[in-house]
C-alpha positions as CSV (number, residue, x, y, z in Angstrom):
1,M,-12.7,-63.6,-6.9
2,I,-15.6,-62.4,-5.6
3,H,-15.8,-64.6,-2.4
4,P,-12.4,-66.0,-1.3
5,Y,-14.3,-68.7,1.1
6,L,-14.8,-72.3,-0.8
7,P,-18.7,-73.9,-0.1
8,H,-18.5,-77.4,2.0
9,T,-18.7,-80.3,-0.5
10,Q,-21.7,-82.8,0.0
11,G,-19.3,-85.1,1.8
12,D,-18.5,-82.3,4.4
13,I,-22.3,-81.8,4.9
14,A,-23.2,-85.5,5.3
15,E,-20.5,-85.8,8.0
16,M,-21.6,-82.8,9.9
17,L,-25.1,-84.2,9.7
18,K,-24.0,-87.6,10.8
19,A,-22.2,-86.1,13.5
20,I,-25.6,-84.3,15.2
21,G,-27.8,-87.7,14.4
22,T,-29.6,-86.8,11.3
23,T,-29.1,-87.5,7.5
24,T,-30.8,-84.8,5.7
25,L,-30.6,-80.8,5.8
26,D,-34.7,-81.4,6.4
27,G,-34.0,-83.0,9.7
28,L,-32.3,-80.0,11.2
29,F,-36.0,-78.5,11.1
30,E,-38.2,-81.3,12.8
31,D,-38.7,-79.2,15.8
32,I,-40.6,-76.9,13.3
33,P,-44.4,-77.8,13.2
34,A,-45.2,-79.0,10.0
35,S,-48.1,-76.7,9.7
36,I,-46.0,-73.5,9.5
37,R,-43.1,-74.6,7.5
38,E,-43.1,-73.4,3.7
39,R,-43.4,-76.2,1.5
40,G,-43.4,-74.4,-2.0
41,G,-40.6,-73.2,-3.9
42,I,-38.9,-70.0,-3.6
43,A,-39.5,-67.5,-6.4
44,L,-35.3,-67.2,-6.7
45,P,-33.9,-66.5,-10.4
46,A,-31.6,-68.8,-11.4
47,G,-27.8,-68.8,-10.0
48,L,-25.0,-67.3,-12.3
49,S,-22.0,-68.3,-12.8
50,E,-18.8,-66.4,-10.7
51,F,-18.3,-64.3,-13.9
52,E,-21.9,-63.3,-14.6
53,V,-22.1,-62.0,-10.9
54,E,-19.1,-60.1,-11.1
55,H,-20.3,-58.4,-14.4
56,R,-23.8,-57.6,-13.0
57,L,-22.1,-56.1,-9.8
58,R,-19.7,-54.1,-12.1
59,T,-22.8,-52.6,-14.0
60,L,-24.7,-51.9,-11.2
61,S,-22.0,-50.1,-9.5
62,E,-21.4,-48.0,-12.6
63,A,-24.5,-46.4,-12.0
64,N,-23.3,-45.0,-8.6
65,V,-22.7,-41.4,-8.3
66,S,-19.1,-41.1,-6.6
67,D,-17.8,-37.8,-7.9
68,R,-19.6,-35.2,-6.1
69,L,-18.2,-32.8,-3.5
70,S,-19.6,-33.8,0.0
71,F,-20.5,-31.1,2.7
72,L,-22.4,-33.6,4.1
73,G,-22.3,-33.6,8.2
74,C,-24.9,-34.2,11.1
75,G,-23.2,-37.1,12.4
76,C,-21.5,-38.4,9.3
77,Y,-18.3,-37.0,8.0
78,D,-16.2,-37.4,5.0
79,H,-12.7,-37.4,6.3
80,I,-9.4,-38.6,4.6
81,I,-8.8,-42.4,5.6
82,P,-5.3,-43.6,5.8
83,A,-4.6,-46.7,3.4
84,T,-3.5,-48.7,6.6
85,V,-7.0,-49.1,8.1
86,G,-8.3,-50.7,4.9
87,H,-5.0,-53.2,4.9
88,I,-5.2,-53.7,8.4
89,I,-8.7,-54.5,8.9
90,G,-9.0,-56.5,5.8
91,R,-6.8,-59.2,6.9
92,S,-8.7,-62.7,7.6
93,E,-7.5,-62.9,11.0
94,F,-9.5,-59.6,11.9
95,A,-12.0,-59.8,9.1
96,T,-13.8,-63.0,10.2
97,A,-12.8,-63.2,13.7
98,Y,-15.4,-63.7,16.3
99,T,-16.0,-62.7,19.9
100,P,-12.5,-63.2,21.8
101,Y,-14.3,-65.6,24.4
102,Q,-10.6,-67.8,24.3
103,A,-8.4,-65.3,25.4
104,E,-5.1,-67.9,24.7
105,I,-6.1,-67.8,20.8
106,A,-7.3,-64.1,20.5
107,Q,-4.5,-62.3,21.9
108,G,-4.5,-59.6,18.7
109,L,-7.8,-59.0,18.7
110,L,-8.1,-58.2,22.5
111,Q,-4.9,-56.2,22.3
112,A,-6.9,-54.2,19.6
113,I,-9.5,-53.5,21.7
114,F,-7.4,-52.6,24.6
115,E,-5.8,-50.1,22.4
116,F,-8.9,-48.5,21.2
117,Q,-10.1,-48.5,25.0
118,T,-6.7,-46.7,25.9
119,M,-7.3,-44.1,22.9
120,I,-10.8,-43.4,23.9
121,C,-9.7,-42.7,27.4
122,E,-7.1,-40.2,26.2
123,L,-9.3,-38.4,23.9
124,T,-12.0,-37.8,26.4
125,G,-9.8,-37.6,29.6
126,L,-11.8,-40.1,31.6
127,D,-10.8,-43.3,33.2
128,V,-12.4,-46.3,31.7
129,S,-14.1,-47.4,28.2
130,N,-15.0,-50.2,26.6
131,A,-15.7,-51.6,22.9
132,S,-19.2,-53.0,22.5
133,L,-21.4,-50.3,21.3
134,Y,-23.3,-49.9,18.0
135,D,-23.3,-46.3,17.5
136,G,-23.2,-43.0,19.3
137,A,-26.8,-43.0,19.6
138,T,-26.8,-46.5,21.3
139,A,-23.9,-45.3,23.5
140,A,-26.3,-42.3,25.0
141,A,-28.8,-44.9,25.8
142,E,-26.4,-47.0,27.5
143,A,-25.1,-44.0,29.5
144,C,-28.3,-43.2,30.7
145,A,-29.6,-46.6,31.6
146,I,-26.4,-46.4,34.0
147,G,-27.5,-42.9,35.4
148,L,-30.8,-44.7,36.2
149,A,-29.1,-47.7,37.8
150,V,-26.8,-45.5,40.1
151,R,-29.5,-43.4,41.2
152,R,-32.4,-45.8,42.8
153,G,-35.8,-44.7,42.3
154,A,-34.9,-42.4,39.4
155,D,-37.4,-42.2,36.9
156,T,-36.3,-39.3,34.4
157,I,-33.8,-38.8,32.0
158,L,-33.3,-34.8,30.9
159,Y,-31.7,-34.1,27.1
160,S,-30.8,-31.4,25.5
161,A,-33.2,-29.9,22.9
162,T,-29.6,-29.4,20.7
163,L,-29.1,-33.3,20.7
164,H,-29.3,-35.3,17.4
165,P,-32.6,-36.3,16.6
166,H,-31.4,-39.6,15.7
167,T,-30.6,-40.1,19.3
168,Q,-33.3,-38.5,20.8
169,R,-35.3,-41.2,18.8
170,V,-33.3,-43.8,20.1
171,L,-33.6,-42.6,23.6
172,S,-37.5,-42.8,23.2
173,T,-37.4,-46.4,21.5
174,H,-35.0,-47.6,24.6
175,F,-36.9,-46.3,27.3
176,G,-40.4,-45.7,25.9
177,D,-42.0,-48.7,27.2
178,Q,-40.3,-48.7,30.5
179,G,-42.0,-45.9,32.7
180,I,-39.2,-43.3,32.0
181,R,-39.6,-39.8,31.6
182,L,-37.9,-38.1,28.8
183,L,-37.6,-34.3,29.1
184,A,-36.0,-31.7,26.9
185,I,-34.1,-28.7,28.1
186,S,-34.8,-26.3,25.8
187,E,-32.0,-24.6,23.7
188,D,-30.9,-20.5,24.3
189,V,-29.7,-19.4,20.9
190,G,-28.0,-22.6,19.6
191,A,-27.3,-24.1,22.7
192,V,-28.5,-25.5,25.9
193,S,-29.8,-23.7,28.6
194,L,-28.2,-23.9,31.9
195,R,-31.1,-22.0,33.5
196,E,-33.6,-24.4,31.9
197,L,-31.9,-27.1,33.0
198,R,-32.1,-25.9,36.8
199,S,-35.4,-25.6,36.7
200,L,-36.0,-29.4,35.7
201,L,-33.5,-30.8,37.9
202,D,-35.2,-32.8,41.1
203,K,-34.6,-36.3,42.9
204,R,-36.4,-38.0,39.9
205,V,-33.9,-36.9,37.3
206,G,-31.0,-40.1,37.1
207,A,-29.3,-38.6,34.0
208,V,-28.6,-35.5,31.8
209,V,-27.4,-35.7,28.4
210,V,-26.1,-33.0,26.1
211,Q,-23.9,-32.8,22.8
212,S,-20.9,-30.6,21.7
213,P,-20.6,-30.2,18.7
214,N,-24.7,-30.1,18.8
215,L,-26.9,-30.7,16.1
216,Y,-25.9,-27.1,14.5
217,G,-22.4,-27.9,14.5
218,Y,-22.1,-25.6,17.6
219,L,-19.4,-26.0,20.8
220,E,-21.4,-25.5,23.8
221,D,-20.2,-23.8,27.1
222,Y,-20.8,-26.2,29.9
223,S,-19.7,-24.2,32.9
224,G,-21.8,-24.6,35.8
225,F,-23.7,-28.0,34.3
226,A,-21.4,-30.5,35.9
227,E,-21.7,-28.5,39.3
228,A,-25.7,-28.5,38.8
229,V,-26.3,-31.6,37.7
230,H,-24.2,-33.3,40.8
231,E,-25.5,-30.9,43.4
232,A,-29.1,-33.0,42.0
233,G,-27.6,-36.3,42.6
234,A,-27.7,-37.0,38.6
235,L,-25.0,-38.0,35.9
236,F,-23.8,-35.5,33.6
237,I,-23.3,-37.1,30.0
238,I,-21.8,-35.6,27.3
239,S,-22.0,-36.7,23.8
240,A,-19.0,-35.5,21.5
241,N,-17.8,-36.1,18.1
242,P,-14.3,-37.6,19.0
243,M,-12.5,-35.7,16.1
244,S,-13.4,-32.5,17.8
245,L,-11.9,-33.7,21.0
246,G,-8.3,-32.9,19.4
247,V,-8.8,-29.3,19.9
248,A,-11.7,-28.6,22.0
249,R,-12.2,-29.1,25.9
250,T,-12.7,-32.7,26.7
251,P,-15.9,-34.0,28.5
252,A,-13.5,-34.7,31.7
253,E,-12.5,-31.2,31.6
254,W,-16.3,-30.3,31.7
255,G,-17.0,-32.3,34.7
256,A,-18.6,-35.1,32.8
257,D,-19.2,-38.3,34.4
258,I,-19.6,-40.1,31.2
259,A,-18.7,-39.3,27.3
260,V,-20.5,-40.9,24.6
261,G,-20.2,-41.0,20.8
262,D,-19.5,-42.0,17.3
263,T,-16.3,-43.1,15.9
264,Q,-17.0,-43.1,12.6
265,V,-14.7,-40.0,12.0
266,F,-11.7,-42.0,12.6
267,G,-11.1,-44.4,9.6
268,F,-14.5,-45.1,7.8
269,P,-16.6,-43.3,4.9
270,P,-19.6,-42.1,5.0
271,T,-21.3,-45.3,3.3
272,L,-25.1,-44.8,3.5
273,G,-24.6,-43.5,7.2
274,G,-21.9,-46.2,8.3
275,A,-20.2,-48.0,9.4
276,N,-20.4,-46.7,13.1
277,A,-19.3,-47.8,16.5
278,G,-20.5,-46.2,19.6
279,Y,-17.8,-45.4,22.0
280,I,-18.2,-44.9,25.7
281,A,-16.2,-43.5,28.7
282,A,-16.7,-43.0,32.3
283,A,-15.0,-42.2,35.3
284,E,-13.9,-45.0,37.3
285,A,-16.5,-45.1,40.1
286,L,-18.4,-46.3,37.5
287,L,-16.8,-49.1,35.8
288,R,-19.0,-51.9,37.1
289,K,-22.0,-50.4,35.6
290,M,-20.4,-49.9,32.2
291,P,-22.3,-52.1,29.5
292,G,-20.8,-54.5,27.2
293,R,-17.0,-55.9,27.5
294,I,-14.0,-54.2,28.8
295,V,-10.5,-55.6,28.0
296,G,-7.9,-55.5,30.6
297,Q,-4.1,-56.1,30.6
298,T,-2.6,-58.7,32.8
299,I,0.3,-61.2,33.4
300,D,0.0,-65.0,32.4
301,S,1.8,-67.7,34.9
302,E,5.1,-67.5,32.9
303,G,5.3,-63.3,33.4
304,R,4.4,-62.3,29.8
305,R,1.6,-59.5,29.0
306,A,-1.7,-60.9,28.4
307,F,-5.1,-59.4,27.4
308,V,-8.7,-60.6,28.8
309,L,-12.1,-60.0,28.9
310,T,-12.7,-58.8,32.2
311,L,-15.7,-57.1,33.9
312,Q,-18.5,-58.4,32.1
313,A,-21.4,-59.7,34.0
314,R,-22.9,-63.3,32.6
315,E,-26.5,-62.1,33.1
316,Q,-25.6,-59.7,30.0
317,H,-26.2,-62.8,28.3
318,I,-28.5,-65.3,30.4
319,R,-31.0,-63.3,32.5
320,R,-32.0,-60.4,30.2
321,E,-34.4,-58.5,32.9
322,R,-31.7,-58.4,35.4
323,A,-28.9,-57.4,33.3
324,T,-27.0,-54.4,33.6
325,S,-27.4,-54.1,29.8
326,N,-28.4,-56.5,26.8
327,I,-25.2,-55.9,24.7
328,C,-23.7,-59.1,23.7
329,T,-22.1,-58.2,20.3
330,N,-19.2,-56.2,19.7
331,Q,-18.1,-53.5,16.9
332,A,-14.4,-54.8,17.3
333,L,-13.6,-54.8,13.5
334,I,-14.7,-50.9,13.5
335,A,-12.7,-50.3,16.8
336,L,-10.1,-51.7,15.0
337,G,-10.1,-49.7,12.3
338,N,-10.3,-46.3,14.6
339,A,-7.5,-47.8,16.5
340,V,-5.4,-48.1,13.5
341,Y,-6.4,-44.4,12.1
342,L,-5.5,-43.0,15.3
343,A,-2.1,-44.8,15.4
344,T,-1.4,-43.8,12.0
345,V,-1.8,-40.2,12.4
346,G,-0.6,-39.9,16.0
347,D,-1.1,-37.4,18.7
348,S,0.5,-34.5,16.5
349,G,-0.9,-35.6,13.2
350,L,-4.4,-35.6,15.2
351,H,-4.0,-31.9,16.3
352,A,-3.3,-31.2,12.5
353,V,-6.1,-33.0,11.0
354,C,-8.5,-30.7,13.6
355,A,-6.7,-27.6,13.0
356,L,-7.5,-28.1,8.9
357,N,-11.1,-28.9,10.0
358,L,-11.4,-25.8,11.9
359,E,-9.2,-23.8,9.4
360,K,-11.2,-24.8,6.5
361,S,-14.7,-24.5,8.2
362,H,-14.4,-21.1,9.3
363,Y,-12.9,-20.2,5.8
364,L,-15.8,-20.8,4.3
365,H,-18.1,-19.8,7.0
366,S,-16.3,-16.4,6.6
367,R,-17.2,-16.0,2.6
368,L,-20.7,-17.1,2.9
369,I,-21.6,-14.6,5.4
370,G,-19.3,-11.5,4.3
371,E,-19.4,-11.9,0.8
372,L,-23.2,-13.4,0.1
373,G,-24.6,-11.9,3.3
374,L,-26.0,-15.1,4.5
375,T,-27.0,-15.5,8.3
376,P,-25.7,-17.8,10.9
377,S,-28.5,-19.0,12.8
378,A,-26.8,-18.1,16.1
379,E,-23.6,-16.5,17.1
380,Q,-21.9,-19.6,18.5
381,P,-18.5,-21.1,18.0
382,F,-18.0,-24.0,16.1
383,F,-15.3,-26.7,15.0
384,N,-15.9,-28.0,11.6
385,E,-19.9,-27.5,11.1
386,F,-22.1,-24.6,11.2
387,T,-25.7,-23.4,10.6
388,L,-27.0,-20.9,8.1
389,R,-30.4,-19.5,7.6
390,L,-30.8,-19.2,3.9
391,P,-33.2,-16.4,2.2
392,R,-35.2,-19.4,0.6
393,P,-36.2,-23.1,1.7
394,A,-32.9,-24.9,2.1
395,R,-33.9,-28.1,0.3
396,E,-34.7,-25.9,-2.8
397,V,-31.0,-24.8,-2.6
398,L,-29.9,-28.2,-2.1
399,D,-31.5,-29.7,-4.9
400,R,-29.8,-26.6,-7.3
401,M,-26.6,-27.2,-6.0
402,E,-26.8,-31.1,-6.6
403,R,-27.1,-30.5,-10.2
404,S,-23.8,-28.9,-10.1
405,G,-22.5,-31.5,-8.6
406,I,-22.1,-30.7,-5.0
407,Y,-24.2,-32.3,-2.0
408,G,-24.4,-28.6,0.0
409,G,-25.5,-29.8,3.4
410,V,-28.2,-31.1,5.4
411,A,-31.5,-29.4,5.6
412,L,-32.4,-29.7,9.4
413,E,-36.1,-29.6,8.6
414,R,-35.3,-33.4,7.0
415,L,-33.8,-34.5,10.3
416,Q,-36.1,-32.6,12.7
417,P,-39.8,-32.2,10.8
418,G,-41.5,-28.9,11.9
419,S,-38.2,-27.3,12.3
420,D,-37.1,-24.1,10.1
421,P,-37.0,-24.7,6.6
422,L,-34.7,-22.2,6.0
423,L,-32.0,-23.9,8.1
424,L,-28.9,-25.4,6.4
425,T,-26.0,-27.0,8.3
426,V,-22.7,-27.4,6.3
427,A,-19.7,-29.4,7.4
428,V,-16.0,-29.1,6.1
429,T,-13.5,-31.4,6.9
430,E,-9.6,-31.8,5.8
431,K,-10.7,-33.6,2.8
432,R,-11.8,-30.4,0.9
433,T,-9.2,-28.0,-0.9
434,R,-9.5,-24.5,-1.2
435,V,-10.7,-24.6,-4.9
436,E,-13.5,-27.0,-3.7
437,L,-14.7,-24.2,-0.8
438,D,-14.3,-21.7,-3.5
439,R,-16.7,-23.6,-5.8
440,Y,-19.0,-24.1,-3.1
441,V,-19.3,-20.4,-2.6
442,R,-20.3,-19.9,-6.2
443,A,-22.6,-22.7,-6.2
444,V,-24.9,-21.1,-3.2
445,E,-24.5,-17.8,-5.3
446,E,-26.0,-19.4,-8.5
447,A,-28.5,-21.3,-6.1
448,L,-29.6,-18.4,-4.4
449,R,-30.8,-16.3,-7.8
């Protein structure tokens, strides 16, 4: 079957209409002025049978290209996904669940969110986490809002020039009409400059947001950053690919007040850039400033373990202008998939996956540098992604590689118009085999001829 749910019968519809005091569907729209109602018919094609719809969709799907090797990255990655993820999130009690307002009938979903929060705290090293953010860019905006709320009178956000351009645009959209200044901290050979940061810090700054691995895939060294930011009275925010935290220093170890990022890497394919969920974790002192909802564990009247929504200010729904945040929905299904992924691979499994990402990306990097003579954009450490400067425009090289069945990476000029057209960012995950990596080297060599 295409759709496993049966529609309402005419009798069902009539009974529901009667219950709300009308007899026709048109009666539901009486409050809309007649002058703006659409009276003409909508030009929709005639309906099809289930068999015809299935045949049409199958025909369309056959036009999809699904056999190419992907080395795409810059925020969305092609990782191995355990079968347990799809099995669990496909169960009807999760796939069709709504916001768990009634704790007594939503214990399973609440526990899943609680487990997700716990895992995020373990990964980041911070005290508290929630589960209500759309993606990593949105999480960064919410974290900056916390900084502005904590430091009264602050009207400035500093962000690293190596922050993902999409995140930069979300920050601009979120704060652009609020009288908030957004200032970029310049980079120094592929990483944010501590000296530049210090020159920009003043009493107007509420938050400083940086990213590691950054736009180029490089792992940044934040020695001295937390001290400088805290001395100035602002919050230090690190955006991190959570997969990298299996081997890299945690945001807490760098002295961050808040950690944010995107969880697509834990159990979801890079299907047109999603599905995604954002994570946010913070020090306990910021608990009551956290956006969205937090699930807590308690004991019910009979002494049994129970899960409940806690510390969510109601003004997030009814007093928009005074709200801590206006996030009301929840990426619970994605968060559940993330928790299932992490529970499936476990602590040792995550370390193994991270090690494979690290080793395979460095193998490809060394071959491209050593054998083809390509130049890295900077001499910086990296996790599973790196940036090269090619002898010809990256878009031309990528077009040639695509003809041989390989998505060779991301031309940074596409993400950041005006940047060096020779820069190519390549991502290598545990999914890529030695044979595929060697094939990539040959494809680059041919594309550069």
